C-alpha positions in Angstrom: 203.1 18.0 175.1 201.0 15.7 177.4 198.8 18.6 178.2 198.2 19.2 174.4 197.2 15.6 173.9 194.9 15.6 176.9 193.2 18.8 175.7 192.8 17.4 172.2 191.1 14.2 173.4 187.6 15.6 174.0 187.5 17.2 170.5 188.6 13.9 168.9 186.0 11.9 170.8 183.2 14.2 169.7 183.7 13.4 166.0 181.2 11.1 164.5 182.8 7.8 163.4 182.4 6.1 160.1 179.9 3.2 160.3 182.3 0.3 160.4 179.4 -2.0 161.5 178.3 -1.8 157.8 181.5 -3.5 156.5 181.2 -6.8 154.7 179.1 -8.2 151.8 175.4 -8.3 152.1 172.6 -9.7 150.0 168.8 -9.8 149.7 167.3 -12.6 147.7 163.7 -12.5 146.7 163.8 -15.0 143.8 164.2 -14.3 141.0 165.2 -10.8 142.2 168.4 -10.1 144.1 170.4 -7.1 145.5 174.0 -7.1 146.8 176.1 -4.5 148.6 179.7 -4.8 149.7 181.4 -2.3 152.0 185.0 -2.0 152.9 186.1 -1.4 156.5 186.6 2.1 157.8 190.2 3.1 157.0 191.9 6.4 156.2 188.7 8.4 156.6 186.7 6.5 154.0 184.6 3.4 153.4 184.1 2.1 149.8 181.0 0.4 148.7 179.6 -1.3 145.6 176.1 -2.4 144.9 174.3 -4.3 142.2 170.8 -5.7 141.6 169.1 -7.9 139.1 166.7 -10.5 138.1 167.9 -14.0 137.5 171.1 -13.7 135.5 170.3 -10.2 134.2 171.9 -7.1 135.9 169.4 -4.3 136.3 171.6 -1.7 138.0 174.9 -1.1 139.7 176.3 1.7 141.9 179.6 2.9 143.3 179.4 4.4 146.8 181.6 6.0 149.3 181.2 7.2 152.9 184.0 9.6 153.8 184.7 12.3 156.4 184.3 15.9 155.1 186.6 18.7 156.1 184.8 19.0 159.5 185.1 15.3 160.2 181.4 14.6 159.5 180.5 11.5 157.4 179.1 12.1 154.0 177.5 9.3 151.8 178.3 9.6 148.0 176.2 7.7 145.5 177.2 7.1 141.8 174.5 5.0 140.1 175.8 3.5 136.9 178.9 5.7 137.0 177.1 9.0 137.0 178.6 12.0 138.8 178.5 11.4 142.5 175.8 13.0 144.7 176.6 13.9 148.3 174.3 13.1 151.2 175.6 14.6 154.4 175.0 12.8 157.7 171.8 13.9 159.3 172.0 11.6 162.4 173.7 8.6 163.8 173.7 6.1 166.6 175.5 3.0 167.6 173.9 0.9 164.9 172.2 3.4 162.6 173.2 6.2 160.3 171.0 8.6 158.2 172.2 10.8 155.4 170.1 13.6 153.9 170.1 15.7 150.7 166.7 17.5 150.4 167.8 19.1 147.1 168.1 15.8 145.3 165.2 14.4 143.4 165.1 10.8 144.7 166.3 9.5 147.0 166.7 12.4 149.4 167.3 10.3 152.5 169.6 7.2 152.8 169.4 5.2 156.0 171.3 2.1 157.2 170.8 0.2 160.4 171.6 -3.1 162.0 168.9 -5.5 163.4 170.7 -8.3 165.0 173.1 -9.8 162.4 171.2 -8.3 159.5 171.9 -5.0 157.7 168.8 -2.9 156.7 168.8 -0.1 154.2 166.2 2.4 153.1 165.9 5.2 150.6 163.1 7.7 150.6 162.1 11.3 150.3 163.3 13.6 153.1 160.1 13.0 155.1 160.4 9.2 154.9 157.7 8.8 152.2 158.1 6.7 149.1 160.4 4.4 151.1 162.1 1.5 149.4 163.7 -1.0 151.9 166.2 -3.9 151.8 166.9 -6.5 154.4 170.4 -7.8 153.8 172.0 -11.0 155.2 175.8 -11.2 155.5 177.4 -13.2 152.8 180.4 -15.5 153.0 183.4 -14.1 151.1 
């Protein structure tokens, strides 16, 4: 039994992890515009996210999001803007403090990227080649 556990350890270590460093509530304020995202911690093979943006007291958009492990243990980002059917963006690359998801068949965005710079969370959506990029610079919010 110990041999089986030792032999399984390298396979488990090779699996990409969910980006727990994204967890928390984040906001970008460019008065009067604002954007917020909140991400649960990584648990049970999934992270749950919710985002909304607006101008002043008016909500312009909202989105439900998930990052979960697929059958092969690879993270997939799912986006559901305004409750529409969810769209899958499989992980294209990841590092200690960055993760990139890609779905070249989707109209826009095709690429979704998150990364940390110091205490801040950065986010970017773009076409697959990085063009037409829209970026956010989030600061952690008190709960």
